[in-house]
C-alpha positions as CSV (number, residue, x, y, z in Angstrom):
1,M,-20.1,8.0,-30.3
2,N,-17.7,7.7,-33.4
3,Y,-14.1,6.7,-33.3
4,L,-13.1,10.1,-34.8
5,L,-14.8,12.4,-32.1
6,Q,-13.7,9.7,-29.2
7,F,-9.8,10.3,-30.6
8,V,-10.3,14.2,-30.3
9,I,-12.0,14.0,-26.8
10,S,-9.3,11.7,-25.6
11,F,-6.2,13.8,-27.5
12,I,-7.5,17.1,-25.2
13,T,-7.9,14.9,-22.1
14,T,-4.3,13.6,-22.3
15,L,-2.7,16.9,-23.5
16,G,-4.6,18.6,-20.2
17,F,-2.5,15.4,-17.9
18,C,0.4,16.0,-20.2
19,L,0.1,20.0,-19.1
20,F,-0.9,18.9,-15.5
21,F,2.8,17.0,-15.3
22,N,4.7,19.6,-17.1
23,V,5.9,17.5,-20.1
24,K,8.4,19.2,-22.0
25,K,6.9,21.4,-25.0
26,A,8.5,19.5,-27.7
27,A,6.5,16.2,-26.4
28,L,3.3,17.4,-25.8
29,I,1.5,16.2,-28.8
30,S,3.2,13.0,-29.4
31,A,2.2,12.0,-25.7
32,S,-1.2,13.4,-26.3
33,F,-1.1,11.0,-29.8
34,A,-0.1,7.9,-27.6
35,G,-3.0,8.5,-25.4
36,A,-5.4,9.0,-27.7
37,L,-4.4,5.8,-29.8
38,G,-4.5,4.0,-26.5
39,W,-8.2,5.2,-25.7
40,I,-9.0,4.2,-29.1
41,A,-7.5,0.7,-29.1
42,C,-9.1,0.1,-26.1
43,R,-12.9,1.4,-27.0
44,M,-12.5,-0.5,-30.6
45,T,-11.5,-3.7,-28.7
46,S,-14.3,-3.3,-26.3
47,N,-16.4,-2.3,-29.2
48,A,-15.9,-5.9,-30.6
49,G,-17.4,-7.9,-27.9
50,L,-14.0,-8.5,-25.9
51,N,-13.9,-8.6,-22.1
52,V,-12.9,-5.0,-20.2
53,I,-10.0,-5.9,-19.1
54,F,-8.5,-7.5,-22.2
55,A,-9.2,-4.3,-23.9
56,N,-7.5,-2.7,-21.3
57,F,-4.7,-4.8,-21.8
58,V,-4.5,-4.3,-25.5
59,A,-4.7,-0.4,-24.6
60,A,-1.7,-0.7,-22.7
61,L,0.3,-2.1,-25.5
62,V,-0.6,0.4,-27.8
63,I,0.3,2.9,-25.8
64,S,3.5,1.1,-24.5
65,I,4.7,0.7,-28.0
66,V,4.4,4.1,-29.2
67,A,5.8,5.4,-26.1
68,E,9.2,3.5,-26.7
69,V,9.0,4.3,-30.3
70,L,8.4,8.2,-29.2
71,A,11.2,7.7,-26.9
72,R,13.8,7.0,-29.2
73,I,12.7,9.3,-31.8
74,Q,12.6,12.3,-29.6
75,K,15.0,11.0,-27.2
76,N,13.2,11.2,-24.3
77,P,12.4,8.8,-21.3
78,V,9.7,6.6,-21.9
79,S,7.3,7.7,-18.8
80,I,6.9,11.1,-20.4
81,Y,4.7,9.1,-22.8
82,I,3.6,6.5,-20.8
83,V,2.0,8.1,-17.4
84,P,-0.2,10.7,-19.2
85,G,-1.2,7.9,-21.7
86,M,-2.2,5.6,-19.1
87,L,-4.3,8.2,-17.0
88,P,-7.6,8.0,-19.2
89,L,-7.6,4.3,-18.8
90,V,-7.1,4.4,-14.8
91,P,-10.3,2.8,-13.7
92,G,-11.2,5.5,-11.2
93,F,-14.9,5.4,-11.4
94,G,-14.6,1.4,-10.2
95,I,-12.6,2.8,-7.5
96,Y,-15.0,5.6,-6.6
97,Y,-17.9,2.6,-6.7
98,T,-16.2,0.5,-4.7
99,I,-15.8,2.6,-2.0
100,Q,-19.2,4.1,-2.1
101,Y,-20.7,0.4,-2.2
102,L,-18.5,-0.8,0.9
103,V,-19.5,2.5,2.6
104,S,-23.0,2.0,2.0
105,G,-22.9,-1.6,3.3
106,K,-23.4,-3.5,-0.3
107,Y,-20.4,-5.1,0.4
108,E,-21.3,-7.9,-2.7
109,A,-21.0,-5.0,-5.1
110,G,-18.5,-3.5,-3.8
111,L,-16.1,-6.8,-4.0
112,K,-17.5,-7.1,-7.2
113,E,-16.4,-3.2,-8.7
114,G,-13.0,-3.6,-6.5
115,V,-12.0,-6.8,-8.3
116,L,-12.9,-5.3,-11.7
117,A,-11.0,-2.3,-10.9
118,F,-8.0,-4.5,-9.6
119,F,-7.4,-6.3,-12.8
120,I,-8.3,-3.3,-15.0
121,A,-5.2,-1.8,-13.3
122,L,-3.3,-5.3,-13.3
123,A,-4.2,-5.5,-17.3
124,L,-2.3,-2.1,-17.7
125,A,0.8,-2.9,-15.6
126,L,1.2,-5.6,-17.6
127,G,1.0,-4.1,-20.8
128,I,3.3,-1.7,-19.8
129,I,5.6,-4.5,-18.6
130,C,5.6,-6.5,-21.7
131,V,6.2,-4.0,-24.3
132,S,9.1,-2.9,-21.8
133,A,10.8,-5.8,-21.2
134,T,10.6,-6.8,-25.0
135,S,12.0,-3.7,-25.9
136,K,14.9,-4.1,-23.5
137,L,15.5,-7.6,-25.5
138,F,15.8,-5.6,-28.9
139,F,17.2,-2.3,-27.8
140,P,19.6,-2.8,-24.9
141,T,20.7,0.3,-23.1
142,P,24.1,1.4,-24.1
143,P,26.6,1.1,-21.3
144,I,27.7,4.6,-19.6
145,T,30.6,5.8,-20.8
146,V,33.2,7.7,-19.1
147,L,34.1,11.5,-19.9
148,E,37.0,11.9,-21.3
149,N,38.0,15.1,-19.5
150,H,36.5,14.3,-16.6
151,E,39.9,15.7,-14.7
152,N,38.8,18.7,-15.6
153,I,35.3,18.5,-14.5
154,K,36.2,17.6,-11.0
155,E,38.6,20.6,-10.9
156,E,36.0,23.1,-11.6
157,I,33.9,21.5,-8.8
């Protein structure tokens, strides 16, 4: 399947997750774009002959970088872009096959699938952490300011 078709399908898939999670209407398209870019990064890295775990790590990096940039541009929380963007990469089949193999008594195959699913999930988490920690170094959160008219607000409550 070519990359353009995969981009469109992953965009629609991520858009579905955005609608499921009630993402703000202003962020629907950009969050779906982040997820589609992550999927394409994963496929391109995997098609280049690299490990599927590394491909998911690269995809998590791409989604997290795009999410950090979009969050600052659109003044939204980063999680609005990361959560729906990562969901197409979650190793759901691996977890399903792990349970299926373990229930049917194929313990070696279940362990193999389970370990792979665990390391894919770990790669996704590490990709998010790397970008988040790096962005905190370059763009620290501003200090909380005290409202000038806090007495008026306090009296209204």
